[in-house]
Structures are given as structure tokens and as C-alpha cells.
C-alpha positions in Angstrom: 45.1 -29.7 -68.6 42.4 -32.2 -69.6 45.1 -34.6 -70.7 46.9 -34.2 -67.5 43.7 -34.8 -65.6 43.1 -37.8 -67.7 46.6 -39.2 -66.9 46.0 -38.5 -63.2 42.7 -40.3 -63.3 44.3 -43.3 -65.0 47.0 -43.4 -62.3 44.4 -43.2 -59.6 42.5 -46.1 -61.2 45.6 -48.1 -61.4 46.4 -47.4 -57.8 43.0 -48.4 -56.7 43.2 -51.7 -58.7 46.6 -52.5 -57.3 45.4 -51.8 -53.8 42.4 -54.1 -54.4 44.7 -56.8 -55.7 47.0 -56.5 -52.7 44.0 -56.8 -50.3 42.7 -59.8 -52.2 46.1 -61.5 -52.0 46.4 -60.6 -48.3 43.0 -62.1 -47.7 44.0 -65.3 -49.5 47.2 -65.5 -47.5 45.4 -65.1 -44.2 42.8 -67.8 -45.1 45.6 -70.2 -46.1 47.6 -69.6 -42.9 44.6 -69.8 -40.6 43.6 -73.1 -39.0 41.4 -74.1 -36.1 44.1 -73.7 -33.5 45.1 -70.2 -34.6 41.4 -69.2 -34.6 41.1 -70.5 -31.0 44.2 -68.5 -30.0 42.6 -65.4 -31.5 39.2 -66.0 -29.8 40.9 -66.7 -26.5 42.8 -63.5 -26.6 39.7 -61.5 -27.6 37.5 -62.9 -24.8 39.9 -63.9 -21.9 42.1 -60.9 -22.8 40.4 -57.9 -24.3 36.9 -58.6 -23.3 37.6 -59.5 -19.7 40.0 -56.5 -19.3 37.6 -53.9 -20.6 34.6 -55.3 -18.8 36.5 -55.6 -15.5 37.6 -51.9 -15.7 34.1 -50.9 -16.6 32.7 -52.8 -13.7 35.1 -51.3 -11.2 34.5 -47.8 -12.5 30.7 -48.2 -12.2 30.3 -50.3 -9.1 33.5 -49.6 -7.1 36.5 -51.7 -6.3 34.6 -54.1 -4.0 32.7 -55.5 -7.0 35.9 -57.1 -8.3 36.3 -60.7 -6.9 40.0 -61.0 -7.7 42.1 -59.6 -4.8 45.1 -59.1 -7.0 43.1 -56.9 -9.4 41.7 -54.9 -6.5 45.2 -54.3 -5.2 46.4 -53.2 -8.6 43.4 -50.8 -9.0 44.0 -49.4 -5.6 47.7 -48.7 -6.3 47.7 -47.8 -10.0 44.0 -47.3 -11.0 42.6 -48.6 -14.3 46.0 -48.7 -15.9 47.2 -51.1 -13.3 44.3 -53.4 -13.9 44.9 -53.4 -17.7 48.6 -53.9 -17.3 48.4 -56.9 -14.9 45.6 -58.6 -16.8 47.3 -58.1 -20.2 50.6 -59.5 -18.9 48.9 -62.6 -17.5 47.1 -63.2 -20.7 50.2 -62.7 -22.9 52.3 -65.0 -20.7 49.7 -67.7 -20.6 49.1 -67.7 -24.4 52.9 -67.6 -25.1 53.4 -70.7 -22.9 50.5 -72.5 -24.7 51.9 -71.3 -28.1 55.3 -72.9 -27.3 53.6 -76.1 -26.3 51.6 -76.1 -29.5 54.7 -76.4 -31.6 54.7 -80.1 -30.7 52.3 -81.5 -33.4 51.5 -84.5 -31.2 49.3 -82.4 -28.8 47.3 -80.5 -31.4 43.8 -81.5 -30.2 44.8 -81.3 -26.5 45.9 -77.7 -27.0 42.7 -77.0 -28.9 40.7 -78.3 -26.0 42.5 -76.0 -23.6 42.0 -73.0 -25.8 38.3 -73.7 -26.3 37.9 -73.9 -22.5 39.8 -70.6 -22.1 37.6 -69.0 -24.8 34.4 -70.1 -22.9 35.9 -68.9 -19.6 36.6 -65.5 -21.2 33.0 -65.3 -22.5 31.6 -66.2 -19.0 33.9 -63.7 -17.2 33.1 -60.9 -19.7 29.4 -61.6 -19.5 29.4 -61.7 -15.7 31.3 -58.4 -15.5 28.9 -56.6 -17.8 25.9 -58.0 -16.0 27.3 -57.0 -12.6 28.0 -53.5 -13.8 24.3 -53.1 -14.8 23.1 -54.5 -11.5 21.7 -57.7 -13.1 22.1 -61.1 -11.4 25.2 -62.9 -12.7 27.2 -66.1 -12.3 29.4 -66.2 -9.2 33.1 -66.2 -9.7 33.4 -69.7 -8.1 30.9 -71.1 -10.5 32.8 -69.7 -13.5 36.1 -71.0 -12.2 34.7 -74.4 -11.5 33.1 -74.6 -15.0 36.4 -73.6 -16.5 38.4 -76.2 -14.6 35.9 -78.9 -15.5 36.1 -77.9 -19.2 39.9 -77.9 -19.1 40.1 -81.4 -17.7 37.4 -82.8 -20.0 38.4 -81.2 -23.3 42.2 -81.8 -22.8 41.5 -85.5 -22.0 39.4 -85.8 -25.1 42.0 -83.9 -27.2 44.8 -86.1 -25.8 42.8 -89.2 -26.8 42.4 -87.9 -30.3 46.1 -87.1 -30.6 46.9 -90.6 -29.6 44.6 -92.1 -32.1 46.2 -90.0 -34.9 49.7 -90.8 -33.7 49.1 -94.5 -33.2 46.4 -95.8 -35.7 44.4 -98.9 -35.2 46.6 -101.9 -35.7 43.9 -103.9 -37.4 43.4 -101.1 -39.9 47.1 -101.1 -40.7 47.1 -104.8 -41.1 44.2 -104.7 -43.5 45.3 -101.8 -45.6 49.1 -101.7 -45.4 50.1 -105.1 -44.1 52.6 -103.8 -41.6 54.7 -106.4 -39.7 56.3 -105.3 -36.4 60.1 -105.2 -36.6 60.4 -105.7 -32.8 58.5 -107.1 -29.9 57.8 -103.6 -28.7 55.5 -102.9 -31.6 52.2 -104.3 -30.5 50.9 -105.3 -33.9 49.9 -108.8 -34.7 51.4 -110.6 -37.7 48.9 -111.1 -40.6 48.0 -114.6 -41.4 49.7 -115.7 -44.6 49.4 -118.9 -46.6 52.4 -121.0 -47.5 52.1 -119.9 -51.1 52.3 -116.2 -50.3 55.2 -114.3 -51.8 56.7 -111.8 -49.5 58.8 -108.8 -50.5 60.2 -107.1 -47.4 60.9 -103.4 -47.4 62.7 -102.5 -44.3 62.3 -99.2 -42.5 63.4 -97.9 -39.1 60.4 -99.4 -37.3 58.5 -101.7 -39.6 58.8 -104.2 -42.4 56.1 -103.7 -45.0 54.7 -106.7 -46.8 53.9 -106.2 -50.4 
């Protein structure tokens, strides 16, 4: 019996070690796959989705349906109760994030999408905080103020993100001239020709868009 117990103990130890290794590998995989945009997607879902939904239901249950500023949410609560509020808000959040996710597949709008998601994250924080404060009878931000702040952030951050995407997509021509000596292959490429002396030796490597001087 002792030997059997010893065998069982060894197997338990091996199982614990294997589980720890699996968890470590899973953690490394998650860290490798995560980036800023995916973190913003997660934060937006947790605040604009989960946080706003739970706090809105909590507010209506404690302060009555008149405390909810959104008429659509009031209608859903009047017809289907808390389940109706959860369903409609969850559907709206999922649809919005799915649309943004599809748009994020285009790598040329990475920072613009990040700006929108960050604005959505802040909006979710403000909405959740306002619902919790209202449920406790504390003075809170008006819905109009929260919406105005959200729209301002969306316009500002998406414009900044779009500018950053353009900079990454079209680098500074002077930098390219200095470091890679790129010559435009057509008039459409708005890059100036580098100044070359008569004794310069040019080796042209043609590509689809540029001729690179070596």
C-alpha cells in the first residue's frame, strides 16, 4: 500500500508540474499575442459593455426606470425587465466592436482605431461611474456632458491616429533621401531627386514604385 501511495503521489506531482507548465505556456502565448489594440478592445468591452450594463441595471433597480436617460433602455426595461436591458445593451456593444474589429484588419488605420477604442473606453468609464453615483444619490455628470465629451474625444483621437498612420505609411521624403536615396519612378511620387555630382556612379535597382540608388 505504501508503494502504491508513493506511486500515486508521484503521479499527482507530475500532474501538478504539467499543469503549471501548461499555464506558463498559456501565459506566454497570451503575452505574445496581446498588443495595444487588443488590450483596448478588451477594456472597451469591460467598461462600455459589462460595466455600463451592470451599473445601468443596478441604477434602474434602485432608483426606478425614470432614472435611466436612454429612452430605448427604458422601453426595453418596461417590456422585458432587466433581461431586456442586458440583451439590448449587449447586442449594441457586440455589433459595434465587431464592426470596429473588421475595420482594424486594415493595418493602415491602426492608430485611428486605437484612438476610437480609447475614446470608447473613457466613455464606458464615465457612463459606469455616472450610473453608480446616481444609484447612490450622489451628484453625477449629466448624460449630455458624457456624450459631448465622448464625441469630442472620438474626433480628436481619430484625427491624431489618422495622422500617425499617414506618417507611418508615407515616411518623410527627406529622411528617405538621406538614408536610402530613393528616386521617384514617376511624377506622382512627390520625392525630390538627390543632388549627385558628375563623378557619381549609379546602380539602379528597379522596383514597382521606386528606383533605389546605391
